[in-house]
C-alpha positions in Angstrom: -35.0 25.6 98.8 -32.9 25.3 95.7 -31.7 21.8 94.6 -28.8 20.8 92.4 -29.8 17.8 90.2 -27.5 15.5 88.2 -28.8 13.7 85.2 -27.3 10.8 83.3 -28.6 11.1 79.7 -28.5 8.6 76.8 -29.1 9.5 73.2 -28.9 8.3 69.7 -27.0 11.2 68.1 -27.9 10.4 64.5 -30.6 13.0 64.1 -29.1 15.7 66.4 -26.7 18.5 65.5 -24.7 17.7 68.6 -25.3 18.4 72.3 -24.9 22.1 72.4 -27.8 24.5 71.7 -27.6 26.1 68.2 -30.1 28.4 66.6 -32.2 26.7 64.0 -30.7 23.2 64.8 -32.1 20.3 66.7 -29.7 19.5 69.6 -29.9 17.3 72.6 -29.5 20.2 75.0 -32.5 22.0 73.5 -34.7 18.9 73.6 -33.9 18.2 77.3 -34.1 21.8 78.4 -37.5 22.2 76.7 -38.9 19.3 78.7 -37.2 20.5 81.8 -39.0 23.9 81.6 -42.3 22.2 80.9 -41.9 19.9 83.9 -40.3 22.4 86.4 -42.5 25.3 85.3 -39.5 27.7 85.6 -36.5 28.5 83.4 -33.7 25.9 83.5 -30.4 25.4 81.8 -28.1 22.4 81.6 -24.3 22.3 82.1 -23.0 19.1 80.5 -19.7 17.1 80.9 -19.2 16.8 77.1 -20.3 18.8 74.1 -20.7 15.9 71.7 -20.6 16.6 68.0 -23.4 16.0 65.4 -24.0 12.3 64.9 -22.1 11.3 68.1 -24.0 9.1 70.6 -24.0 8.9 74.4 -24.9 6.2 76.9 -23.7 8.2 79.9 -23.7 11.9 79.2 -23.8 13.8 82.5 -25.5 17.2 83.0 -26.7 19.3 85.9 -29.3 21.9 86.6 -30.7 23.9 89.6 -34.3 24.0 90.5 -36.7 24.9 93.3 -39.1 22.1 92.2 -40.0 19.7 95.1 -41.0 16.7 92.9 -39.2 13.6 94.4 -36.2 12.7 92.3 -37.4 9.4 90.8 -40.7 10.9 89.9 -38.9 13.8 88.3 -36.8 11.4 86.3 -39.8 9.5 85.1 -41.6 12.8 84.2 -38.7 14.0 82.1 -38.1 10.7 80.4 -41.8 10.3 79.5 -41.9 13.7 77.7 -38.7 13.3 75.7 -38.6 12.0 72.1 -37.6 8.4 71.6 -34.0 9.1 70.6 -33.1 10.6 74.0 -33.8 9.6 77.6 -32.9 10.2 81.2 -31.2 7.1 82.6 -30.7 8.3 86.1 -31.3 11.4 88.3 -29.9 12.3 91.7 -29.9 15.2 94.1 -26.2 16.2 94.5 -24.4 18.8 96.7 -24.7 22.5 95.7 -21.0 22.5 94.6 -21.3 19.8 92.0 -20.7 20.8 88.4 -20.9 18.3 85.6 -18.0 19.7 83.6 -15.6 21.1 86.2 -15.8 18.1 88.5 -15.3 15.4 85.9 -12.2 13.3 86.6 -12.3 11.2 83.4 -14.4 10.0 80.5 -14.6 6.8 78.4 -15.4 7.1 74.7 -16.0 3.9 72.7 -15.5 3.9 68.9 -17.1 1.1 66.9 -15.8 -0.1 63.5 -17.7 -2.5 61.3 -14.7 -4.3 59.8 -16.2 -6.5 57.1 -16.8 -6.8 53.4 -20.5 -7.1 54.3 -22.4 -3.8 54.7 -23.3 -2.8 58.3 -27.0 -2.6 57.3 -27.0 -6.4 57.5 -26.8 -6.1 61.3 -28.6 -2.7 61.5 -25.3 -1.1 62.5 -25.0 1.7 59.8 -26.0 4.4 62.3 -23.6 3.2 65.0 -20.3 2.2 63.3 -17.8 3.2 60.7 -17.7 0.7 57.9 -14.1 -0.4 57.1 -14.0 -2.7 54.2 -10.4 -3.9 54.7 -9.2 -6.4 57.2 -7.7 -4.9 60.4 -4.7 -6.2 62.2 -5.6 -5.6 65.8 -2.2 -6.6 67.2 -0.6 -3.8 65.1 -3.3 -1.4 66.3 -2.7 -2.3 70.0 1.1 -1.9 69.6 0.5 1.6 68.1 -2.1 2.5 70.7 0.4 1.9 73.6 2.1 5.2 72.6 -1.0 7.2 73.4 -0.9 6.2 77.1 0.3 8.8 79.5 0.7 12.6 79.4 1.4 13.9 75.9 1.0 16.9 73.7 -1.9 15.8 71.4 -1.7 18.8 69.0 -1.2 16.3 66.1 -4.4 14.6 67.0 -6.7 17.6 67.2 -8.7 19.7 64.7 -9.2 23.3 65.2 -12.2 23.8 67.5 -13.0 25.6 70.7 -10.2 27.6 72.3 -7.9 25.6 74.6 -5.1 26.7 76.9 -3.0 23.7 76.2 -3.0 20.7 73.9 -1.5 18.5 76.6 -3.8 15.7 77.7 -3.6 12.4 79.6 -4.8 9.1 78.2 -5.2 6.4 80.8 -6.2 3.5 78.7 -6.8 2.4 75.1 -8.5 -1.0 74.7 -9.1 -2.6 71.3 -11.2 -5.7 70.9 -13.4 -7.5 68.4 -16.9 -8.9 68.8 -18.1 -10.5 65.5 -17.7 -8.0 62.7 -17.4 -5.1 65.1 -14.1 -3.8 66.4 -14.4 -1.6 69.5 -11.8 1.0 70.5 -12.1 2.3 74.1 -10.3 5.5 74.9 -10.3 6.6 78.6 -8.8 9.9 79.5 -9.2 12.9 81.8 -10.1 15.5 79.1 -10.1 15.5 75.3 -9.3 18.0 72.5 -11.7 18.7 69.6 -12.1 15.5 67.5 -9.1 13.9 69.4 -10.6 10.4 69.7 -11.9 10.3 66.1 -8.4 11.3 64.8 -6.8 8.7 67.1 -9.1 6.1 65.6 -8.5 7.3 62.0 -4.8 6.9 62.6 -5.2 3.4 64.1 -7.3 2.3 61.2 -4.5 3.2 58.8 -2.0 1.2 60.9 -4.4 -1.7 61.2 -4.8 -1.8 57.4 -1.0 -1.9 57.0 -0.6 1.5 55.5 1.6 2.8 58.3 3.8 1.1 60.9 2.8 1.1 64.6 5.5 3.6 65.3 3.5 6.2 63.4 1.6 7.2 66.5 4.8 8.2 68.4 6.0 10.1 65.3 2.8 12.2 65.1 2.9 12.9 68.8 6.5 14.1 68.5 5.8 16.2 65.3 2.6 17.9 66.7 1.6 18.0 63.0 -2.1 17.2 62.4 -1.4 16.5 58.7 0.7 13.5 59.7 -2.2 11.8 61.4 -5.1 9.8 59.9 -8.5 11.1 58.9 -11.1 12.2 61.4 -13.2 9.1 61.7 -16.9 9.7 61.0 -19.1 10.6 64.0 -21.6 7.7 64.0 -19.1 5.3 65.5 -18.4 7.3 68.6 -20.3 7.0 71.9 -19.7 8.6 75.2 -19.9 5.7 77.6 -19.5 7.3 81.0 -18.1 10.3 82.9 -16.3 9.7 86.2 -16.5 11.9 89.3 -15.0 12.0 92.8 -16.8 9.6 95.0 -19.7 11.4 96.6 -22.8 10.5 98.5 -26.1 11.7 97.2 -28.2 14.2 99.1 -30.7 11.4 99.7 -27.9 9.7 101.7 -27.3 12.7 103.8 -24.3 14.2 102.1 
């Protein structure tokens, strides 16, 4: 009997060319699928919730695959995790209903961007691979006032680079949280779906506002203009991490769903 299996995958994206399989490149999808095929002993392909870019990390990437393998789910998780390289692992595995799809069923995602806001180099705290070093002081209150304009349903054309085709540039942002822990400044962006590089451009714009280069009203102006050239730079990938993907409440197959 065919099973539908959901995986939650964590990875350090530093040495990957992103999630999606690419000829001649090392990607997360290829690494996990290679181990899947060895473990299941039949062809398998993963459908993921997010196609993270090169250098982007994940704590809660979600992907699914179908299999006829009868290995109990926790034994399967351990078998996969034990064969993967040290920069990627399987955090959780579950049997899910046949209709589940990691991308189509996703209701929302949380991305966290980390800035290292200090005149000290991030290597001092071994943070260079996981944060964008910003030398200048950041005014978090200004950034929070600016970020309030992101909340809700908007046309984010001004905050997206050209990437994969999209039917619309309208997206909904549910929350933007900005907080400091030591030298690190974290920007949490929760939304339903995202455009190519959207979060990184949002961060690049907030950094310019936090440095005092632009007023907080700049965000609303860029949204209204739909002009990418009016927004900030695309923040570098190493500060971005996919924290989790949210789905409709569902019982696992083990619970009798």
